[in-house]
N, C-alpha and C positions, 0 to 999 in steps of 0.2 A: 537501330533499335535502342531504346532507353534501357540502361542497366538496372536490374532489380535493386530496390532499396534493401536495407538490413531486414526490415519486416518481411519483404518479399523473399529474401534468402531463408529466413526462418520458416516461412510456409513451405518453401522447397525442401528444406531439411526435414520438416515434419512429414511431408508426403513421402520422401525417400525412406525415412525411418519406418513408416507404416508398411511400405512395400517390402522392405528388407525383412521386417519382423514376420510378415505373413508368408512371403515366398521362400525365404532362406532363414528360418529361425535359428539354426545352429550357428550360422555366421553372425546373425544379429546379436546373439548372446555374448559373442566375443568382443562386442563393442563396449562392454561395460566399463573398461578402464577410461575410455574417452569421456563417457558421461560422468564418471567419478571425478576425473581431473577438473572438468568444467565446474562441477558443484563445489569442489574444494576451493577453486578460485573465487567463486561467488561468495562463499562463506568467509573468505579472507578479507572481504570488503567491510564486513559488519562493524567490528570494534573500532578501528580508526575513523571510519566515516561517521558513526554516531557520535563519538567523542568530539571530533573536530567541528561538526556542524552544529551540535547542540550547544557546546560551550560558546562558539562564536555567535550563534543566534541569540543567546541570552546576554552575553557581555559585550559583543562587538558593536551592534547597531544602536543599542540603548533604546530600542523601540518600547520595551516593556516599561521604561520609566516615563516616556513621553506620551504614550498613547492616551492616558487619562480616561475620561468618561467614555469616549468612543471606543477605545481599546478594550475597556472592561466589558462594554455591551457586546462587542464583537466576539470576544473570547467566550462569554457565556452562551451566546448564540451558537458559536462553532461547536462547543462541547455538547450542547443539548441535541443538536441535529445529528452530529456524528454518532452519538450514543443511540439515537433512534435508528440510524442506518445500520449500526452494528447488530442491534437486536432483531431488526427485520431480516438481515442476512442469516442470523442464527436460527430464526424461526423457519426460514425457507429451507435451509439445508437439513434441519431436523425433520421437517415435514416430507420433503421429497426424497431424501437420503440418496443422493446421486453416487456416493462412494461405495454403496453396498454392491458386492459382487466383483469389485475390481481386484481385491485380494493382494494388496501390497504386503511384503514380508518385513517383519521386524527382526533386528539382530537379537542375539541372546541377551545382551546388556539392556537393550531397550525393553524387551519383554519382562526381564526380571525386575527392573526398577519400577515399571509401570504397575506391578501387582500390589505395591504398597501405597495406598492413597494418602496424600499428605494431610496433616491437620492444619487448622487455621493458624495456629501458633507457628508451625514450621514454615508455612507459606509466608507469613509476615516477616519472620526472621530471614528467610531466604532472599527477600527483596533487597536487603541492605548488604553490600559487599564487605567482607573482612579485608580483602585485597583486590584492588582494581586489576592488577597484573594477572591474578588468578582468574578473575571473572572474564577478562579478555582472552586468556588462554583457553578457557572452557567455552567461550562464546556465549556466556550467560547474558542475554540481551537486556533483561530487566535490571540486573545489577549495574550494567554499563550505563543505562539510561539514568538511573537514580544517582550514580556517582557524577555523571556529566552535568545533570541539573544542579546538584549542590556545588560542584566545582565552578560551573558558570556563574552561579549566584555569588560565589566567593570572589571571582574575578571582577564582577560588576561592582561589588562593594569596595574592592581594593582600588578602583579607579585607574588613574594614570600609571600607577606602579605595576599594574597587571598588563599593560599594553604589549610587552614582548610576548607574553603567554597567549594573549588573545590573537595577536598577529600570527603566531605559530599555528593556532587552531584554524584560523582562516585559511592559511596556506595549506594545512593538512587536508581540510575539506576540499579545496580546489584540486589538490593532487589526487585525492581519492575519487573525485568526480571523473577526472581523466583516466585514472586506473580502471574505473568501472566501464568507461567507454571501450577501452582496450579489451577487457574481459568479454564484453558483449559482442565484440567482433567474432568471438568464437561460438556465439549462441547457435548459429545454424548447425555447426558440427555437434555441439552439445545436445541440442534438441533432437537432431536426427538419431544420434547414438542412444539417447535416453528412450525415445519412442521405440526404436528398434529392439532394444533390450526388453522393454516392458511388454510390447506386443508379442515378442518371441516367447517370453516367459509366461505371460498371463492369457495370451490369445486375444480374440476380438472383443472380449468382455470389457476390457479397459477402454476401448473406443466408445462403447455404448455408455459407459460411466462418464466419460469426458463430454460426450454429446449432451447427456442429462445435465451436467454441471453448467455447460455453456447456456443451455436453454433456461435453467433455473436462474442463472446470473442475470440474463437479459430481462426475464419476467420480473425478477425482484427489483431491478433498477427502474423498470417502468412503473411498478407499484410504488416505489419510493417517490418518484417524481409526481405521480398522480395523487397519492394518498398523504404525502408529507409536504413536499414543496408547494404544491398547488394550494392546499388549505392555508399554509403560512402566508402566501401571497394574498389570498382572499381576506384573511383575518387582518392583515396589515393595510388593507385598502389600497393596494397597488394595482393600477390598471393592467389587467392580464394581457390584453391584446397588444398594448404598447410595449410591455416588457418582452413579449414573445418576439416582436420585430427587432428589439434590441439584442436579444441573446441568440437569435437564430444563426447569425454568421459565426460568432465564436464557437457555438456548439458544434456546428458542422465542421469547422476547421479542426477542433479537438477530436471529433469522431474519425475524420478521414486521415489525420496524421498521427493519432494516438499520442499527441504532445500537448500538454497544458501550456508550455512556454510559447508554442506557435500561436495559440489562441489569445495570449495575454494582451498584445497590442490592440487587437480588435475589440476585446472585452472592455479594456479601459476606455477606449474612445466611444464605443456604443453606449456603455452604461452612463458615462458622463453626459452624452447627448440626450439620453433618456431623462436626465434630471437630477442624478445623484451628484452632489458637489464634489469638486476635484479632491479636496482634502479628505473626504470620506472614502471615495472610490480608490484613491491613491494609497490609502492604508489598508482597507478591508480586503481588496482583491489580492495584493501580494501576501498579506498575512494569511489569507485563506488558503493559499497554495501550500502552506505548511500545516495549518491548524484545522482546515475545513475540507478534508478529503472524503466527502460523502460516498462517492462511488468506490474509492479504494477501500474505505473502512468496511463497506458492505461486502466487497469481494473478499477481504481478508477473513471475515467470519465464515463465509461460504467455503473458501479454499482450505482453511485449517481444519474444520470439522470434516470436510470431504476426505482429507488425508487420514484422519482418525477413523472414519468409517471404512475406508479402503484397507486400512491396516488391521481392522477388527478390534480397535481399541474403543472401549466404552468409557466415555468421559462423563463424570457427574456434572450437574449444572454448576456446582461450585468451581470445578476444574475448568469448565468451558468459560465461565466468567473471568477467571484468573487469566486464561489465555487471551481472552478478548482485551482485557486491561493491558496486558503486555504488548499486544499487537497495536493497540491504539496509541500507547505511549511511544512505541518505537517508530510508528509512522510519522510522528512529528519530526523525527531526526533526519530521515532520508527521503523526504518527499520529493526533492528535486532530482533524484537519481533516475536514469533510464531503467525501466523494469523494476521500479522501486518495490512493488509489492512482492516480487519474487525474492529480492534481496532480504526483505523483512521476514518472509516465511522461512528462508534458508537459515536465518539466525534464530528464529523462535521455535520451530518444530522440534529440534533436538532437545531443547530445554524441557519439553513436555513428553519426551521419550517417543516421539513419532518419527517414522523413517524419513531420512533425507531423500530417498527415492521418490517420495511424493512430490518434492519440488521439481524433479526431472520430468515427471509425468505432467504436471501442471504447465511446465514451460512449453510443452508442445502446443498448447492452445492459448498461451498467454497473449499472443498478438491479437487474437479475436476478442479476448476478454478485456484487453487494455483499451480498445476502442470505446467500449461501453463505459468503463469506469472513469476514463479520462474525460469524456464528454459530460458525464454527470458531475464530476468534480468542478468543471468550469461552470456549468449551469448553477450548481449550488452556490458557488462564490458570487456569481452575478446576482442571484436572489438575495444572498446575505448582504451585499452592498446596498440594495434597495431597501431591505428591511431595517438595517441600521440607520439609513437616511430617514426613514419614516419615524423611527424612534427619536430622532433628533429634530423632528417637527417639519421635515421637508415635504412639500406637496408636489404631486406629479400631475401634469396635465393629461387628460384622457386621450389626447391625440398626439402624445409625445412621440 
């Protein structure tokens, strides 16, 4: 018999946690330290990973200098479409309100700080760190991102003199990827313990809320594909049937494996065969894996507001938009990490005084959600390659 994969073990842990929480709630609540340890390990990933990957991404490959016209068009397209995905997720979660009734608890510190809404001036000031060490110690993701972007730009401007620093950041990113793999081996235990504690404390209401979140997520992703990507394809005069045949295989690979990397070889080959020139698809697809995460961006807006609703925190539209900006910037730094969305949320929620327990609850169904967001990420990048090619004057045969 084939041994279960890590995703399989996560499902097993989730099921075990639900059973323990329902059948033996007293014992389930005693598993809180296991869940807390796992979440602390996840949060320990944030600062070094964002710093290493962002700095090397800006200064190491030199892509931002060489991409020229195609790169500029790609980045503009990426940011426009991911912003639409973000607002679609925000609209869906505010309309359906899947977190209502879950009743996550906030600590006293979280509750006290959240009562004082920040002003625009204080928000703007807070973005820029006075000390990167302090920002990393507090896990302030937005400040880490801003510092990393400026530091990476400085390394790029310094040229060859910054090579030792850039090499260190490259190595740091690789080490943190491996560190993340090790931490994720504990995911089945962390998921099981988190679900057990949550169900034991909150009852079956949390399961209903999570089911609503999963359903909302899948419907929102379908709406995004039908109402955003499809009109973009039509407006760009890209033959839909031929494109469908080209993206079908990488889409299914991404959905079944929940891995964008597994689908990349097939996507590169099929989109080039579809008619996108190699120099375009070779740039747009890999760049899209960091900058064009449509499915993940949509999920992040859903998940973050879900936690706020579950914790009984009412966020103004200004606060919601600030959180979305933070999530969108952070996602550029850790896109290649397994369970990247959970890593991003673990670093961002505390900055907005939302309970870290929400990450533990979401982790229980993350494998299901990851299949949808990963496949939409791959589909969105395939469409982006075709759109950029059309903007460059490439014609596609109807029977490609």
